[in-house]
C-alpha positions as CSV (number, residue, x, y, z in Angstrom):
1,M,5.4,-27.0,-8.6
2,S,5.8,-23.2,-8.9
3,R,7.6,-22.1,-12.1
4,I,8.7,-18.9,-10.5
5,G,9.7,-20.6,-7.3
6,N,12.0,-23.1,-9.1
7,K,14.1,-20.4,-10.7
8,P,17.2,-19.6,-8.6
9,V,17.8,-16.0,-7.5
10,V,21.1,-14.8,-9.0
11,I,23.2,-12.7,-6.6
12,P,25.1,-10.0,-8.6
13,S,28.5,-8.8,-7.6
14,G,28.5,-6.2,-4.8
15,V,25.5,-7.8,-3.0
16,K,25.9,-9.9,0.1
17,V,23.2,-12.4,1.0
18,A,23.1,-14.3,4.4
19,V,20.6,-17.1,5.1
20,D,20.1,-18.2,8.7
21,G,17.2,-20.7,8.7
22,Q,14.2,-18.7,7.7
23,N,15.9,-15.3,8.1
24,V,17.4,-13.7,4.9
25,S,19.4,-10.6,5.0
26,V,20.6,-8.8,1.9
27,E,23.2,-6.0,1.9
28,G,24.2,-3.9,-1.1
29,P,25.2,-0.4,-2.2
30,K,21.7,1.0,-1.7
31,G,21.1,-0.3,1.8
32,K,20.3,-3.4,3.9
33,L,17.1,-5.5,4.1
34,Q,16.1,-8.3,6.3
35,Q,13.0,-10.5,6.3
36,T,11.8,-13.7,8.0
37,F,9.9,-16.2,5.8
38,R,7.4,-19.0,6.5
39,P,8.7,-22.3,7.9
40,E,7.1,-24.4,5.1
41,V,9.6,-23.0,2.6
42,K,13.3,-24.0,2.6
43,I,15.9,-21.4,1.6
44,A,19.4,-22.4,0.7
45,L,22.4,-20.3,-0.3
46,D,24.8,-21.7,-2.9
47,D,28.1,-19.8,-2.5
48,D,29.8,-21.4,-5.4
49,S,27.4,-20.4,-8.1
50,K,26.2,-17.3,-6.3
51,H,22.5,-18.4,-6.2
52,V,19.7,-18.5,-3.6
53,V,17.5,-21.6,-4.1
54,V,13.9,-21.8,-2.7
55,S,12.3,-25.2,-2.3
56,V,9.3,-26.9,-0.6
57,D,8.6,-30.4,0.6
58,S,4.8,-30.4,0.4
59,S,2.5,-30.1,-2.6
60,E,-0.4,-28.4,-0.8
61,R,-1.9,-25.5,-2.5
62,E,-1.0,-23.0,0.2
63,V,2.6,-24.2,0.4
64,R,3.0,-24.0,-3.4
65,A,1.8,-20.4,-3.2
66,F,4.4,-19.5,-0.6
67,H,7.1,-21.1,-2.8
68,G,6.7,-18.5,-5.6
69,L,6.0,-15.7,-3.2
70,T,9.2,-16.3,-1.2
71,R,11.3,-16.4,-4.3
72,S,9.8,-13.2,-5.6
73,L,10.3,-11.4,-2.3
74,I,14.0,-12.5,-2.2
75,Q,14.5,-11.3,-5.8
76,N,12.9,-7.9,-4.9
77,M,15.3,-7.6,-1.9
78,V,18.3,-8.3,-4.2
79,V,17.2,-5.8,-6.8
80,G,16.3,-3.2,-4.2
81,V,19.7,-3.2,-2.5
82,Q,21.5,-3.1,-5.9
83,E,19.4,-0.7,-8.0
84,G,16.6,0.6,-5.7
85,Y,13.0,1.3,-6.5
86,E,11.3,4.5,-7.5
87,K,7.7,5.8,-7.8
88,K,6.8,9.2,-9.4
89,L,3.6,11.0,-8.5
90,E,2.2,14.2,-10.0
91,V,-0.1,16.7,-8.4
92,V,-2.7,18.1,-10.9
93,G,-5.0,21.0,-10.2
94,V,-5.1,24.7,-9.9
95,G,-3.5,25.7,-6.6
96,Y,-2.5,22.1,-5.8
97,L,1.1,21.7,-4.7
98,A,3.5,19.6,-2.7
99,S,6.5,20.5,-0.6
100,I,8.9,18.9,1.8
101,S,10.1,20.3,5.1
102,G,12.4,18.1,7.2
103,D,10.8,14.6,7.3
104,T,7.3,15.8,6.4
105,L,5.6,15.9,3.0
106,T,3.1,18.7,2.9
107,L,0.2,18.5,0.3
108,R,-2.1,21.3,-0.6
109,V,-4.8,19.6,-2.6
110,G,-8.0,21.6,-2.2
111,F,-8.9,20.9,1.4
112,A,-9.3,23.7,4.0
113,N,-6.0,22.6,5.7
114,E,-2.7,21.3,4.3
115,V,-2.2,17.5,4.7
116,D,1.1,16.4,6.3
117,K,2.5,12.9,5.7
118,K,5.5,11.7,7.8
119,I,8.2,10.3,5.5
120,P,9.5,6.9,6.7
121,A,13.2,7.0,7.7
122,S,14.4,4.5,5.0
123,L,12.8,6.4,2.1
124,N,14.1,9.3,0.1
125,V,11.3,11.6,-1.0
126,T,12.0,14.6,-3.1
127,C,10.0,17.3,-4.9
128,P,11.8,18.4,-8.1
129,D,9.0,21.1,-8.5
130,Q,5.7,21.8,-6.8
131,N,3.7,19.4,-9.0
132,H,5.9,16.3,-8.8
133,I,6.9,13.9,-6.0
134,V,9.6,11.2,-6.3
135,V,9.7,8.4,-3.8
136,Q,12.9,6.3,-3.8
137,G,14.1,3.4,-1.6
138,C,15.5,-0.1,-1.5
139,D,12.3,-1.7,-0.1
140,K,9.8,-2.3,-2.9
141,Q,6.9,-2.8,-0.5
142,L,7.6,0.4,1.5
143,V,8.1,2.5,-1.6
144,G,4.8,1.3,-3.1
145,Q,2.9,1.7,0.2
146,F,4.0,5.2,0.8
147,A,3.2,6.3,-2.8
148,A,-0.2,4.7,-2.5
149,E,-0.9,6.5,0.8
150,V,0.1,9.9,-0.8
151,R,-2.1,9.2,-3.8
152,A,-5.0,8.3,-1.4
153,V,-5.0,11.7,0.1
154,R,-6.7,13.1,-3.0
155,K,-7.3,10.5,-5.8
156,P,-7.8,12.0,-9.3
157,E,-11.5,12.8,-9.7
158,P,-13.3,11.8,-12.9
159,Y,-14.6,15.1,-14.1
160,K,-11.6,17.4,-14.3
161,G,-8.8,14.9,-13.3
162,K,-7.6,17.0,-10.3
163,G,-5.7,15.2,-7.6
164,V,-2.6,13.2,-7.0
165,R,-1.8,10.5,-9.6
166,Y,1.1,8.3,-10.6
167,D,3.3,9.7,-13.3
168,G,1.9,8.6,-16.7
169,E,-1.4,7.3,-15.2
170,Q,-4.4,7.8,-17.5
171,V,-7.5,9.2,-15.9
172,K,-10.7,8.6,-17.7
173,I,-12.6,11.9,-17.8
174,K,-16.4,11.7,-17.7
175,P,-18.6,14.2,-19.6
176,G,-20.4,16.5,-17.2
177,K,-24.1,17.1,-17.1
178,A,-23.9,19.8,-19.7
179,A,-22.9,17.1,-22.3
180,T,-26.5,15.7,-22.6
């Protein structure tokens, strides 16, 4: 059995959880999330103790994997609607900058043209200055995916470290050919 899957998901005050068969919807101060889970996993809501319990009937390897995964996804939904998630990116390089206009993130990262990324409607993306980007939202998967797509526009290169990186990310700088 899955150790993570056996733990109940505690529902904090201010968060409403509704379970309808395989559909789970979570609503809180930061927003509302809804997801449908696999039929092998049974999801039950215990209103008395404010817990969501995930269980499985089979002991097959694939089903056991879905057990822990389902519990983690429900936990991420509960945390997301209560506290939210945030990823910070920084743009490093001479002349490299980021700006937001409407629902578009514009990156100037050393290409001939600016790169425009459309911001999903459920995310809040801000630029406190020209070299930093903050992605916030209640859906952990969407926040991480958008941050990864922005970073993929220009990954940090290994010789000078120029590009878009996560805040606090260490980039290993290689010595150039003059170091020999």
